[in-house]
N, C-alpha and C positions, 0 to 999 in steps of 0.2 A: 513587315518588320516586327510588329507585335505578335503575329502569328508565330514567329520563330522563337521569340523570347519567352512567351507564355508556357509553352510545354517544358522548356528548360527549367523555369522557376518551379513548376509543379513537381518535376523530377527531384530538385534539390530539397524541396520541402518534404517530399515523401521519404527521401533518404535520412533527413534530420529526424523525422518523427520515429522512423524505424530504429535508428541508432540511439535515440534518448529513451524512448518508452518501448522497450522490447517486451514481448509477452512474458519472458522469463522473469523480468524485473517485477512486473506487476503481479504475477502469480506469487512470487517470493514475498512481496509486501502483504498480499492478501492472507497468505499462509501464517505469517508472523502475527498478524492482527487476530486471526482466529485462534492462534495458540494462546496469545495473551489473554483473550476473552475467555477461553476455556479454563485456563489457570486461575483467573480471578472468580469464575463461577464455582469451581471446586473449593476455593478458600471460603467463599460466602456460605456454601452449603455446609461444609464442615464446622464453621463457627455457629451457624444456626442450629445444627443438630446437636453440638456439644451443649449449648445452652438449653435446648429443649429437653434432652435426656436428664439434665440435672434438675430442671424445673418440674419435670413430670412427677416425681414423687412428693416434691415440695408442696405443690398445689393439688396433688392427688388427681391429676388430669383435668382439673377445672379451668386452668389457664387457657386463654384463647390467643391465637396468632392467625392474622389474615382472615379474621371472622370465622376461624375454625378451632375446634378444641385442639389442644396441643397433640394428642395422640394421633388423630387423622392428619394433621399437619406434618408430623414426623413421618408417617407412612408415605405421604405424597413426596416429600423431599427424598426420603430414602430410595425410592424408585429411580430417581435421577442419579443418586449416588452409586447404585448398582452398575449403571451404565458407564460411569466416569472412568473405571479402570480400563475397559475396553477401548473407550475414546482416547485414553492416554497413550496406548500403543499406536492406534491408527493416526493420531495427530502428530506424533513426534518421531516415530521411527522413520528414518530416511537418511539420505546422505548428508544433509545439512546438520543432523544430530551428531553424526560421527565427527563432524568438523569442530563442534563445540563440545569439548570434553567436560566442562563444568556443568552444562545443562544435562548431559548424558549421565554424569555421576549422580547429581541430585535426583534425577527421575528414576534411574534403574540401578544405581550403584549405591555406595554409601556416602551420603553428603556431609557427614559429620565435620570433615575438615574444612567445608566451605561455608557452613552456616555461622551466624554470629556467636561470639563466645558466650553470650548471655544465655544461648540454648544448649550449651554443652552439658549442663546438669541433667537436662531433660533427655539428652541423647544417651547419657549414662543409664537412665532408668530403662530406656529402650533396649540397650545392649545387655542389661542384666536379664531381660526377658528373651535373649537370643534373637533380637530384632535389629535390623540395620535402619539407617535413616532415609531409605529411598522412598520417594512418594509412591511408587507402585505398590511396595509392600505395605506401607502405612495406610494406604486407602483400603487395602483389603482387610487388615487387622482392624482398622477403625470401624468399618462396617460390621464386622463380627462383634466387636464390643457393643455397638448400638443395638444389634439384634439381641444379644445376650441380656442387656439391661432392660430392654423393651419387653421381652418374654418374661423376665423375672417379675417385673411390675404386673403384667397382665395376668400371670399365674398366681400372684400373691393374694392374700386375703385383705389387703389394703389396711391392715392394722398399723399402728403407730411403729411398732418394732419392724414390721415388714417394709414399711416405706423408708425407715432409717437404714435398714440393710440395703435396700435398692439404691438409695442414694450414695452410699459408700462402695458399692460394687465395683471393683476395678477402676476406682475414681483417680488414683494416682497415675495409672498407665493411660487412662482416657485424657487427663489434663496434659500429661507430658507429650502425648501423641498429637493433641491439638496444637500445642505451642510449636512443636517441630514442624508439623504439616504447614502451619501458617508462615513460619520463618522460611521454610524451603520454598514455598509457592511464591512468596514475595521476592525471594532471590532469583527464582527462575523467571518471574515476570520482569524483574530488572534487567536480566541478562538478554531476554527476548527483545526488550525495548531498546537496549543498546545495539543489537543487531539491527533492528529496524531503523534506528537513526543513522547507523553506519551506511546502510543501503540507500537511505535518502540522500546522505551526503555524497555517496558515489554517483547517484543519479544526477545530482546537482552539478557536480563536477563535469560529468558527461554531457550535460545539457549546455553548459557554458562552452565546453570544447566543441560541441556540435554546432552551436550558433556562431562560434568564431570560424569553424570550418566552412559552415554554409555561407557566411559572408565573404570568405576567402574564395569559395568556388564561384560565387556570383561576380566577384571582381575579375577572376580569371576568365569567366564565360564572357563578361562584357568586353574585357580587353581583347579577347580572341575575336569577338564579333566585330569590334571596332577595327581592328587591324586587318582582318580578312574580308569583312563584308561591308561594314558601314563607310569606312574611310574610302575605299576604291569606289564604292557607289557615289559618294559625295564628290570625289575628284572627277569621276566621269560626267556627273551632272554639270559641274562647273565648267569642264572642258567643252561639253556640248553647248552650254549657253554662251561660251565665248565664240563658238562656231556660228551660232545664230545671230550674233551681233554684226556679222559680215553681211548678212542677207537684209534686204529692205523690211521694215516693220510691218508693212502691209501684207507682204508675202507670208511672213511668219504667222501673223494673226488670222490669215485667211485659212490656215490649216487648224482643224479642231483638235488634232492629236498634240500638235505643238502647244495650242493654248492650254490643253490639259497639263502638259508637262510643265509649262511656266507657272500655272496655278498651283501646282504640287510643290514645286522647288523654290518659288519666289516667296518673299515675306510680304510683298505687296498684294493688295486686293486687285483681282483682274476679272472683268465682266466678261463671261463667256460669249455674250451677244455683242461685244464691242467689235467695230469694223474700223477700218483705216481708209482715209481718203486723202490723196496727195495735197489737195487744196484745203480741205476742212480739218484734216488730221483725224484723231480718234472721235467716233460718235457711238452712242449706245442705242440699240434698236429697242 
C-alpha cells in the first residue's frame, strides 16, 4: 500500500516544484538583480568621480580617498567606468528590454520626458550641447569630460590661475550630466525593482495555485485508490473473515498463512505461536 502511494506523492511534489520554480523564473529574477546592482554601481562611480574631479584642483591632488591620493583613486575608478558602457549593452539588450519601453528610452533613447521635473533644467543644458538624456550617451560624454579635466590638471603648471581654470572647465555641463545621470539611474533602478516585485508576486500566485492543485491532485489520487483499490481489498478481507468464522477456530489457527492474515487484518493482538485445544482452549507455546 505504502509502496503504491509514495511514488505518486513524489510525482506530485516534482510537478509542483517544476511548476512553481521554473528555471526561466529564477534566471529572470537573477537577471533583474544583476541589472539593479549594475545600475547602482554606475551611479556610485559617477558620484564619486564628479566629487573627485572637482576636489582635485581644490586640494591640488593632496586629498586622499581609500588611503589613496585622489588622482590614483580617480584612475582606478575610471577603469571600471570605461567598461560600464559595454556592460550596459550586454546587461540590458534583450527581449525583456523591448517589452519595457520606459527602461529602453532611459537607457538608449531620450529619457527627458520620463525624469523628474526638477531635472528638466539640466536636460535643457544637455540639449543645448546637442546631447540627449540617454544613459548610454551620457556615460560616454561623462568619461570624456573627466579625461579632459584630468589631463588639463596634469598638464598645467599647478598655479592658482591654472587650478581655478581647471575647476571651472566644463563645470556646468559636468554638474548637469551628473544630476541627470543620477536621476535617470534611480528611475531605471525603480522600474527594475517594480519588474522584480511583479515577478515575485506572479510566482507567489503560482505557488499558491500549485499547492492547491497539488492538494486537489492528492485528494483525487486518494479517492481513486480508495474506490478502486483499498475499498475492494477491505471488502474482500471482511468477506474472507466471515467465511473463516464458519470453520473451527483450531483449524484456522493451525494454518500459519491464515494466522498471518488475521494478524494483518485484525485490530487484536494475535500470538503466532498460539494453539487451540478443544478442551483447554487457546494456549501459547
